N, CA, C and O atoms as a GROMACS GRO file, in nm:
protein
  456
    1MET      N    1  -6.992  -7.885   5.158
    1MET     CA    2  -6.992  -7.785   5.053
    1MET      C    3  -6.944  -7.642   5.122
    1MET      O    4  -6.988  -7.600   5.228
    2LYS      N    5  -6.854  -7.582   5.048
    2LYS     CA    6  -6.792  -7.457   5.101
    2LYS      C    7  -6.884  -7.347   5.045
    2LYS      O    8  -6.925  -7.347   4.929
    3ALA      N    9  -6.913  -7.252   5.135
    3ALA     CA   10  -6.977  -7.138   5.090
    3ALA      C   11  -6.885  -7.037   5.008
    3ALA      O   12  -6.771  -7.010   5.048
    4ARG      N   13  -6.934  -6.985   4.901
    4ARG     CA   14  -6.846  -6.895   4.828
    4ARG      C   15  -6.893  -6.754   4.857
    4ARG      O   16  -7.012  -6.723   4.862
    5LEU      N   17  -6.785  -6.667   4.879
    5LEU     CA   18  -6.806  -6.526   4.897
    5LEU      C   19  -6.803  -6.451   4.765
    5LEU      O   20  -6.729  -6.489   4.674
    6PRO      N   21  -6.878  -6.350   4.753
    6PRO     CA   22  -6.870  -6.270   4.629
    6PRO      C   23  -6.730  -6.219   4.613
    6PRO      O   24  -6.656  -6.200   4.710
    7GLN      N   25  -6.691  -6.196   4.476
    7GLN     CA   26  -6.562  -6.138   4.433
    7GLN      C   27  -6.520  -6.031   4.528
    7GLN      O   28  -6.596  -5.940   4.560
    8GLY      N   29  -6.401  -6.041   4.573
    8GLY     CA   30  -6.340  -5.932   4.668
    8GLY      C   31  -6.358  -5.946   4.804
    8GLY      O   32  -6.288  -5.883   4.883
    9TYR      N   33  -6.461  -6.035   4.845
    9TYR     CA   34  -6.480  -6.058   4.988
    9TYR      C   35  -6.387  -6.170   5.038
    9TYR      O   36  -6.365  -6.266   4.964
   10GLY      N   37  -6.333  -6.164   5.158
   10GLY     CA   38  -6.255  -6.258   5.215
   10GLY      C   39  -6.117  -6.256   5.163
   10GLY      O   40  -6.032  -6.333   5.207
   11ASN      N   41  -6.090  -6.164   5.066
   11ASN     CA   42  -5.953  -6.136   5.014
   11ASN      C   43  -5.909  -6.011   5.067
   11ASN      O   44  -5.972  -5.908   5.045
   12THR      N   45  -5.798  -6.015   5.140
   12THR     CA   46  -5.754  -5.888   5.206
   12THR      C   47  -5.707  -5.787   5.108
   12THR      O   48  -5.693  -5.670   5.143
   13GLY      N   49  -5.680  -5.828   4.981
   13GLY     CA   50  -5.632  -5.739   4.878
   13GLY      C   51  -5.498  -5.683   4.922
   13GLY      O   52  -5.481  -5.561   4.931
   14GLY      N   53  -5.408  -5.767   4.948
   14GLY     CA   54  -5.272  -5.724   4.996
   14GLY      C   55  -5.217  -5.604   4.915
   14GLY      O   56  -5.168  -5.508   4.974
   15GLY      N   57  -5.225  -5.610   4.782
   15GLY     CA   58  -5.173  -5.500   4.698
   15GLY      C   59  -5.246  -5.377   4.721
   15GLY      O   60  -5.187  -5.270   4.737
   16ASN      N   61  -5.385  -5.386   4.724
   16ASN     CA   62  -5.461  -5.266   4.754
   16ASN      C   63  -5.436  -5.215   4.895
   16ASN      O   64  -5.428  -5.093   4.911
   17MET      N   65  -5.424  -5.294   4.995
   17MET     CA   66  -5.405  -5.241   5.124
   17MET      C   67  -5.262  -5.189   5.139
   17MET      O   68  -5.242  -5.096   5.218
   18GLN      N   69  -5.168  -5.238   5.074
   18GLN     CA   70  -5.037  -5.180   5.078
   18GLN      C   71  -5.040  -5.041   5.005
   18GLN      O   72  -4.974  -4.948   5.051
   19SER      N   73  -5.108  -5.027   4.900
   19SER     CA   74  -5.128  -4.896   4.823
   19SER      C   75  -5.203  -4.800   4.915
   19SER      O   76  -5.167  -4.682   4.921
   20MET      N   77  -5.302  -4.843   4.982
   20MET     CA   78  -5.382  -4.754   5.065
   20MET      C   79  -5.281  -4.706   5.178
   20MET      O   80  -5.272  -4.586   5.203
   21LEU      N   81  -5.212  -4.793   5.240
   21LEU     CA   82  -5.129  -4.748   5.358
   21LEU      C   83  -5.012  -4.655   5.301
   21LEU      O   84  -4.970  -4.564   5.373
   22LYS      N   85  -4.963  -4.672   5.187
   22LYS     CA   86  -4.866  -4.578   5.127
   22LYS      C   87  -4.930  -4.442   5.103
   22LYS      O   88  -4.869  -4.337   5.125
   23GLN      N   89  -5.051  -4.445   5.059
   23GLN     CA   90  -5.123  -4.316   5.035
   23GLN      C   91  -5.148  -4.249   5.163
   23GLN      O   92  -5.129  -4.128   5.172
   24ALA      N   93  -5.189  -4.320   5.268
   24ALA     CA   94  -5.214  -4.262   5.391
   24ALA      C   95  -5.089  -4.209   5.458
   24ALA      O   96  -5.096  -4.104   5.522
   25GLN      N   97  -4.976  -4.274   5.447
   25GLN     CA   98  -4.843  -4.220   5.493
   25GLN      C   99  -4.808  -4.107   5.409
   25GLN      O  100  -4.757  -4.011   5.468
   26LYS      N  101  -4.824  -4.100   5.297
   26LYS     CA  102  -4.792  -3.978   5.204
   26LYS      C  103  -4.882  -3.865   5.252
   26LYS      O  104  -4.833  -3.752   5.264
   27MET      N  105  -5.000  -3.887   5.279
   27MET     CA  106  -5.101  -3.772   5.312
   27MET      C  107  -5.046  -3.726   5.452
   27MET      O  108  -5.041  -3.606   5.476
   28GLN      N  109  -5.008  -3.807   5.537
   28GLN     CA  110  -4.959  -3.773   5.677
   28GLN      C  111  -4.838  -3.690   5.663
   28GLN      O  112  -4.828  -3.589   5.733
   29GLU      N  113  -4.741  -3.723   5.577
   29GLU     CA  114  -4.622  -3.660   5.555
   29GLU      C  115  -4.647  -3.512   5.493
   29GLU      O  116  -4.585  -3.413   5.530
   30ASP      N  117  -4.737  -3.512   5.402
   30ASP     CA  118  -4.772  -3.385   5.332
   30ASP      C  119  -4.841  -3.287   5.432
   30ASP      O  120  -4.816  -3.166   5.430
   31MET      N  121  -4.928  -3.342   5.521
   31MET     CA  122  -4.989  -3.262   5.624
   31MET      C  123  -4.897  -3.218   5.722
   31MET      O  124  -4.916  -3.108   5.774
   32ALA      N  125  -4.792  -3.292   5.759
   32ALA     CA  126  -4.702  -3.237   5.858
   32ALA      C  127  -4.617  -3.126   5.799
   32ALA      O  128  -4.591  -3.025   5.865
   33ALA      N  129  -4.570  -3.144   5.667
   33ALA     CA  130  -4.496  -3.037   5.599
   33ALA      C  131  -4.582  -2.917   5.580
   33ALA      O  132  -4.530  -2.806   5.593
   34ALA      N  133  -4.711  -2.929   5.548
   34ALA     CA  134  -4.802  -2.810   5.545
   34ALA      C  135  -4.827  -2.734   5.673
   34ALA      O  136  -4.832  -2.612   5.683
   35GLN      N  137  -4.842  -2.822   5.769
   35GLN     CA  138  -4.858  -2.762   5.909
   35GLN      C  139  -4.737  -2.684   5.950
   35GLN      O  140  -4.750  -2.577   6.008
   36ALA      N  141  -4.621  -2.734   5.921
   36ALA     CA  142  -4.495  -2.659   5.955
   36ALA      C  143  -4.484  -2.532   5.881
   36ALA      O  144  -4.438  -2.430   5.931
   37ASP      N  145  -4.529  -2.543   5.752
   37ASP     CA  146  -4.521  -2.416   5.672
   37ASP      C  147  -4.632  -2.318   5.722
   37ASP      O  148  -4.610  -2.197   5.727
   38LEU      N  149  -4.743  -2.369   5.756
   38LEU     CA  150  -4.850  -2.265   5.806
   38LEU      C  151  -4.803  -2.199   5.937
   38LEU      O  152  -4.833  -2.082   5.961
   39GLU      N  153  -4.731  -2.271   6.019
   39GLU     CA  154  -4.686  -2.215   6.150
   39GLU      C  155  -4.594  -2.097   6.124
   39GLU      O  156  -4.583  -2.010   6.210
   40GLN      N  157  -4.526  -2.088   6.005
   40GLN     CA  158  -4.427  -1.986   5.977
   40GLN      C  159  -4.493  -1.874   5.917
   40GLN      O  160  -4.427  -1.771   5.909
   41ARG      N  161  -4.615  -1.873   5.873
   41ARG     CA  162  -4.688  -1.774   5.808
   41ARG      C  163  -4.741  -1.668   5.917
   41ARG      O  164  -4.762  -1.700   6.034
   42GLU      N  165  -4.758  -1.547   5.867
   42GLU     CA  166  -4.824  -1.440   5.946
   42GLU      C  167  -4.946  -1.389   5.877
   42GLU      O  168  -4.954  -1.387   5.754
   43TYR      N  169  -5.044  -1.347   5.958
   43TYR     CA  170  -5.174  -1.299   5.904
   43TYR      C  171  -5.202  -1.163   5.974
   43TYR      O  172  -5.192  -1.151   6.096
   44THR      N  173  -5.234  -1.065   5.893
   44THR     CA  174  -5.256  -0.935   5.954
   44THR      C  175  -5.395  -0.888   5.917
   44THR      O  176  -5.445  -0.916   5.808
   45ALA      N  177  -5.458  -0.816   6.010
   45ALA     CA  178  -5.582  -0.750   5.990
   45ALA      C  179  -5.584  -0.611   6.042
   45ALA      O  180  -5.530  -0.586   6.149
   46THR      N  181  -5.644  -0.520   5.974
   46THR     CA  182  -5.648  -0.379   6.004
   46THR      C  183  -5.797  -0.341   6.024
   46THR      O  184  -5.881  -0.377   5.941
   47VAL      N  185  -5.831  -0.269   6.132
   47VAL     CA  186  -5.977  -0.226   6.155
   47VAL      C  187  -5.968  -0.072   6.181
   47VAL      O  188  -5.863  -0.009   6.194
   48GLY      N  189  -6.085  -0.027   6.187
   48GLY     CA  190  -6.107   0.116   6.232
   48GLY      C  191  -6.046   0.216   6.140
   48GLY      O  192  -5.998   0.320   6.184
   49GLY      N  193  -6.046   0.185   6.007
   49GLY     CA  194  -5.990   0.271   5.915
   49GLY      C  195  -5.843   0.274   5.918
   49GLY      O  196  -5.784   0.374   5.877
   50GLY      N  197  -5.778   0.170   5.963
   50GLY     CA  198  -5.626   0.168   5.975
   50GLY      C  199  -5.578   0.208   6.117
   50GLY      O  200  -5.458   0.226   6.138
   51MET      N  201  -5.665   0.221   6.206
   51MET     CA  202  -5.625   0.268   6.340
   51MET      C  203  -5.558   0.164   6.422
   51MET      O  204  -5.467   0.188   6.500
   52VAL      N  205  -5.615   0.033   6.395
   52VAL     CA  206  -5.553  -0.075   6.478
   52VAL      C  207  -5.520  -0.192   6.385
   52VAL      O  208  -5.606  -0.235   6.308
   53THR      N  209  -5.395  -0.246   6.390
   53THR     CA  210  -5.350  -0.357   6.310
   53THR      C  211  -5.302  -0.463   6.402
   53THR      O  212  -5.225  -0.437   6.494
   54ALA      N  213  -5.349  -0.586   6.377
   54ALA     CA  214  -5.308  -0.708   6.457
   54ALA      C  215  -5.241  -0.803   6.365
   54ALA      O  216  -5.286  -0.820   6.251
   55THR      N  217  -5.134  -0.866   6.408
   55THR     CA  218  -5.071  -0.970   6.334
   55THR      C  219  -5.070  -1.098   6.424
   55THR      O  220  -5.036  -1.091   6.542
   56VAL      N  221  -5.107  -1.210   6.368
   56VAL     CA  222  -5.095  -1.333   6.438
   56VAL      C  223  -5.006  -1.438   6.357
   56VAL      O  224  -4.996  -1.423   6.235
   57ASP      N  225  -4.948  -1.533   6.414
   57ASP     CA  226  -4.875  -1.633   6.341
   57ASP      C  227  -4.966  -1.752   6.308
   57ASP      O  228  -5.083  -1.758   6.346
   58GLY      N  229  -4.906  -1.846   6.235
   58GLY     CA  230  -4.990  -1.964   6.184
   58GLY      C  231  -5.028  -2.059   6.302
   58GLY      O  232  -5.094  -2.160   6.281
   59THR      N  233  -4.987  -2.027   6.419
   59THR     CA  234  -5.037  -2.119   6.540
   59THR      C  235  -5.135  -2.031   6.614
   59THR      O  236  -5.176  -2.066   6.725
   60HIS      N  237  -5.174  -1.922   6.560
   60HIS     CA  238  -5.281  -1.830   6.603
   60HIS      C  239  -5.234  -1.748   6.725
   60HIS      O  240  -5.316  -1.698   6.801
   61LEU      N  241  -5.101  -1.735   6.741
   61LEU     CA  242  -5.056  -1.654   6.855
   61LEU      C  243  -5.036  -1.504   6.812
   61LEU      O  244  -4.982  -1.476   6.705
   62LEU      N  245  -5.078  -1.418   6.891
   62LEU     CA  246  -5.070  -1.272   6.870
   62LEU      C  247  -4.918  -1.237   6.867
   62LEU      O  248  -4.844  -1.258   6.963
   63LYS      N  249  -4.879  -1.184   6.755
   63LYS     CA  250  -4.734  -1.132   6.737
   63LYS      C  251  -4.719  -0.984   6.764
   63LYS      O  252  -4.633  -0.941   6.842
   64THR      N  253  -4.803  -0.909   6.700
   64THR     CA  254  -4.794  -0.757   6.721
   64THR      C  255  -4.930  -0.696   6.717
   64THR      O  256  -5.024  -0.748   6.658
   65ILE      N  257  -4.937  -0.583   6.785
   65ILE     CA  258  -5.059  -0.494   6.780
   65ILE      C  259  -4.998  -0.354   6.747
   65ILE      O  260  -4.910  -0.308   6.819
   66ASP      N  261  -5.045  -0.285   6.640
   66ASP     CA  262  -5.000  -0.154   6.608
   66ASP      C  263  -5.114  -0.055   6.621
   66ASP      O  264  -5.220  -0.077   6.563
   67LEU      N  265  -5.098   0.051   6.692
   67LEU     CA  266  -5.200   0.147   6.712
   67LEU      C  267  -5.160   0.282   6.662
   67LEU      O  268  -5.049   0.329   6.690
   68LYS      N  269  -5.250   0.348   6.588
   68LYS     CA  270  -5.228   0.479   6.549
   68LYS      C  271  -5.246   0.572   6.672
   68LYS      O  272  -5.332   0.542   6.754
   69PRO      N  273  -5.170   0.682   6.688
   69PRO     CA  274  -5.191   0.761   6.807
   69PRO      C  275  -5.341   0.813   6.816
   69PRO      O  276  -5.398   0.826   6.925
   70GLU      N  277  -5.396   0.839   6.705
   70GLU     CA  278  -5.540   0.903   6.720
   70GLU      C  279  -5.639   0.783   6.766
   70GLU      O  280  -5.755   0.808   6.799
   71ALA      N  281  -5.590   0.660   6.766
   71ALA     CA  282  -5.682   0.551   6.818
   71ALA      C  283  -5.691   0.555   6.972
   71ALA      O  284  -5.783   0.499   7.031
   72VAL      N  285  -5.592   0.622   7.036
   72VAL     CA  286  -5.577   0.621   7.183
   72VAL      C  287  -5.648   0.747   7.232
   72VAL      O  288  -5.589   0.855   7.232
   73ASP      N  289  -5.776   0.734   7.275
   73ASP     CA  290  -5.845   0.841   7.336
   73ASP      C  291  -5.869   0.808   7.478
   73ASP      O  292  -5.950   0.719   7.506
   74PRO      N  293  -5.805   0.872   7.570
   74PRO     CA  294  -5.822   0.826   7.724
   74PRO      C  295  -5.966   0.829   7.767
   74PRO      O  296  -5.999   0.769   7.869
   75ASP      N  297  -6.049   0.893   7.699
   75ASP     CA  298  -6.197   0.914   7.746
   75ASP      C  299  -6.273   0.797   7.684
   75ASP      O  300  -6.391   0.778   7.712
   76ASP      N  301  -6.208   0.719   7.600
   76ASP     CA  302  -6.285   0.615   7.524
   76ASP      C  303  -6.202   0.493   7.500
   76ASP      O  304  -6.183   0.447   7.387
   77THR      N  305  -6.152   0.441   7.614
   77THR     CA  306  -6.081   0.315   7.601
   77THR      C  307  -6.156   0.185   7.559
   77THR      O  308  -6.103   0.085   7.512
   78GLU      N  309  -6.292   0.204   7.585
   78GLU     CA  310  -6.375   0.081   7.536
   78GLU      C  311  -6.365   0.069   7.384
   78GLU      O  312  -6.358  -0.040   7.328
   79MET      N  313  -6.364   0.187   7.318
   79MET     CA  314  -6.366   0.180   7.174
   79MET      C  315  -6.232   0.119   7.122
   79MET      O  316  -6.232   0.049   7.021
   80LEU      N  317  -6.123   0.145   7.187
   80LEU     CA  318  -5.995   0.096   7.153
   80LEU      C  319  -5.994  -0.053   7.183
   80LEU      O  320  -5.947  -0.134   7.102
   81ALA      N  321  -6.043  -0.087   7.294
   81ALA     CA  322  -6.046  -0.231   7.324
   81ALA      C  323  -6.121  -0.309   7.225
   81ALA      O  324  -6.076  -0.414   7.180
   82ASP      N  325  -6.241  -0.257   7.190
   82ASP     CA  326  -6.320  -0.326   7.076
   82ASP      C  327  -6.249  -0.330   6.946
   82ASP      O  328  -6.264  -0.430   6.876
   83LEU      N  329  -6.171  -0.230   6.906
   83LEU     CA  330  -6.090  -0.238   6.790
   83LEU      C  331  -5.980  -0.344   6.796
   83LEU      O  332  -5.956  -0.417   6.700
   84ILE      N  333  -5.915  -0.351   6.909
   84ILE     CA  334  -5.807  -0.450   6.922
   84ILE      C  335  -5.879  -0.591   6.914
   84ILE      O  336  -5.831  -0.680   6.844
   85VAL      N  337  -5.980  -0.606   6.977
   85VAL     CA  338  -6.040  -0.743   6.975
   85VAL      C  339  -6.089  -0.775   6.832
   85VAL      O  340  -6.080  -0.890   6.789
   86ALA      N  341  -6.142  -0.675   6.758
   86ALA     CA  342  -6.192  -0.709   6.624
   86ALA      C  343  -6.070  -0.733   6.531
   86ALA      O  344  -6.080  -0.819   6.444
   87ALA      N  345  -5.954  -0.662   6.544
   87ALA     CA  346  -5.841  -0.685   6.463
   87ALA      C  347  -5.775  -0.823   6.494
   87ALA      O  348  -5.736  -0.896   6.403
   88VAL      N  349  -5.764  -0.855   6.618
   88VAL     CA  350  -5.706  -0.988   6.656
   88VAL      C  351  -5.796  -1.102   6.597
   88VAL      O  352  -5.746  -1.195   6.533
   89ASN      N  353  -5.934  -1.093   6.622
   89ASN     CA  354  -6.028  -1.194   6.570
   89ASN      C  355  -6.017  -1.210   6.432
   89ASN      O  356  -6.021  -1.325   6.387
   90GLU      N  357  -6.002  -1.104   6.349
   90GLU     CA  358  -6.000  -1.104   6.204
   90GLU      C  359  -5.873  -1.173   6.163
   90GLU      O  360  -5.877  -1.257   6.073
   91ALA      N  361  -5.762  -1.142   6.222
   91ALA     CA  362  -5.632  -1.196   6.185
   91ALA      C  363  -5.640  -1.350   6.220
   91ALA      O  364  -5.596  -1.430   6.137
   92VAL      N  365  -5.691  -1.392   6.330
   92VAL     CA  366  -5.704  -1.534   6.358
   92VAL      C  367  -5.802  -1.600   6.267
   92VAL      O  368  -5.780  -1.718   6.237
   93ARG      N  369  -5.913  -1.537   6.217
   93ARG     CA  370  -6.001  -1.586   6.117
   93ARG      C  371  -5.923  -1.619   5.991
   93ARG      O  372  -5.934  -1.727   5.933
   94LYS      N  373  -5.844  -1.517   5.950
   94LYS     CA  374  -5.761  -1.539   5.824
   94LYS      C  375  -5.668  -1.663   5.842
   94LYS      O  376  -5.654  -1.743   5.749
   95ALA      N  377  -5.610  -1.677   5.952
   95ALA     CA  378  -5.511  -1.787   5.979
   95ALA      C  379  -5.584  -1.922   5.969
   95ALA      O  380  -5.535  -2.016   5.907
   96GLN      N  381  -5.704  -1.929   6.034
   96GLN     CA  382  -5.785  -2.049   6.038
   96GLN      C  383  -5.834  -2.080   5.893
   96GLN      O  384  -5.831  -2.197   5.853
   97ALA      N  385  -5.878  -1.977   5.812
   97ALA     CA  386  -5.921  -2.005   5.671
   97ALA      C  387  -5.811  -2.061   5.589
   97ALA      O  388  -5.830  -2.160   5.518
   98ASP      N  389  -5.695  -1.999   5.596
   98ASP     CA  390  -5.576  -2.044   5.526
   98ASP      C  391  -5.538  -2.188   5.558
   98ASP      O  392  -5.506  -2.268   5.470
   99SER      N  393  -5.543  -2.217   5.687
   99SER     CA  394  -5.518  -2.349   5.732
   99SER      C  395  -5.604  -2.452   5.671
   99SER      O  396  -5.560  -2.554   5.618
  100GLU      N  397  -5.739  -2.418   5.682
  100GLU     CA  398  -5.844  -2.515   5.630
  100GLU      C  399  -5.829  -2.527   5.483
  100GLU      O  400  -5.837  -2.639   5.433
  101GLU      N  401  -5.807  -2.419   5.407
  101GLU     CA  402  -5.781  -2.432   5.266
  101GLU      C  403  -5.654  -2.520   5.235
  101GLU      O  404  -5.663  -2.616   5.158
  102THR      N  405  -5.547  -2.490   5.289
  102THR     CA  406  -5.416  -2.555   5.268
  102THR      C  407  -5.431  -2.704   5.308
  102THR      O  408  -5.390  -2.790   5.231
  103LEU      N  409  -5.482  -2.733   5.413
  103LEU     CA  410  -5.485  -2.877   5.456
  103LEU      C  411  -5.597  -2.948   5.385
  103LEU      O  412  -5.587  -3.069   5.366
  104GLY      N  413  -5.705  -2.879   5.344
  104GLY     CA  414  -5.811  -2.930   5.270
  104GLY      C  415  -5.766  -2.986   5.127
  104GLY      O  416  -5.819  -3.083   5.075
  105LYS      N  417  -5.658  -2.911   5.068
  105LYS     CA  418  -5.612  -2.957   4.939
  105LYS      C  419  -5.538  -3.090   4.955
  105LYS      O  420  -5.530  -3.167   4.859
  106ILE      N  421  -5.487  -3.116   5.068
  106ILE     CA  422  -5.422  -3.247   5.092
  106ILE      C  423  -5.519  -3.364   5.128
  106ILE      O  424  -5.510  -3.477   5.081
  107THR      N  425  -5.610  -3.324   5.216
  107THR     CA  426  -5.707  -3.426   5.255
  107THR      C  427  -5.826  -3.447   5.157
  107THR      O  428  -5.910  -3.534   5.181
  108GLY      N  429  -5.835  -3.373   5.054
  108GLY     CA  430  -5.950  -3.380   4.964
  108GLY      C  431  -6.078  -3.328   5.032
  108GLY      O  432  -6.189  -3.362   4.990
  109GLY      N  433  -6.066  -3.251   5.132
  109GLY     CA  434  -6.187  -3.187   5.195
  109GLY      C  435  -6.231  -3.267   5.312
  109GLY      O  436  -6.329  -3.228   5.374
  110MET      N  437  -6.167  -3.377   5.349
  110MET     CA  438  -6.205  -3.468   5.462
  110MET      C  439  -6.158  -3.389   5.582
  110MET      O  440  -6.048  -3.335   5.588
  111LYS      N  441  -6.256  -3.385   5.684
  111LYS     CA  442  -6.223  -3.322   5.813
  111LYS      C  443  -6.129  -3.415   5.900
  111LYS      O  444  -6.163  -3.527   5.938
  112MET      N  445  -6.014  -3.361   5.925
  112MET     CA  446  -5.913  -3.444   6.006
  112MET      C  447  -5.884  -3.375   6.128
  112MET      O  448  -5.873  -3.253   6.126
  113PRO      N  449  -5.870  -3.439   6.233
  113PRO     CA  450  -5.824  -3.375   6.365
  113PRO      C  451  -5.688  -3.327   6.354
  113PRO      O  452  -5.597  -3.401   6.317
  114PHE      N  453  -5.670  -3.205   6.384
  114PHE     CA  454  -5.528  -3.134   6.378
  114PHE      C  455  -5.477  -3.114   6.520
  114PHE      O  456  -5.368  -3.060   6.540
   0.00000   0.00000   0.00000
């Protein structure tokens, strides 16, 4: 006597598997296109009442730092350094948030290694 498996077990579901593979391939292609688009974007943050502005690209590399002359006080370089760090960190945070949002739309919120 042969044991019977419940409906759907033991059947590889060739059509379903093929459909899933096509969906996975489409998601992979969409993610690659989105990542290429994200790499071209720029993100800017301004701190200190406009005294320091930092711009990073979509790969999180620093592109520019703009300093207002009044931000440069030779007696307080520590404040200037803090403003630069804050501006760069905020620009990177914006880039990361945009990346998560853009790729999350493709993955349906699943966390994927990038």
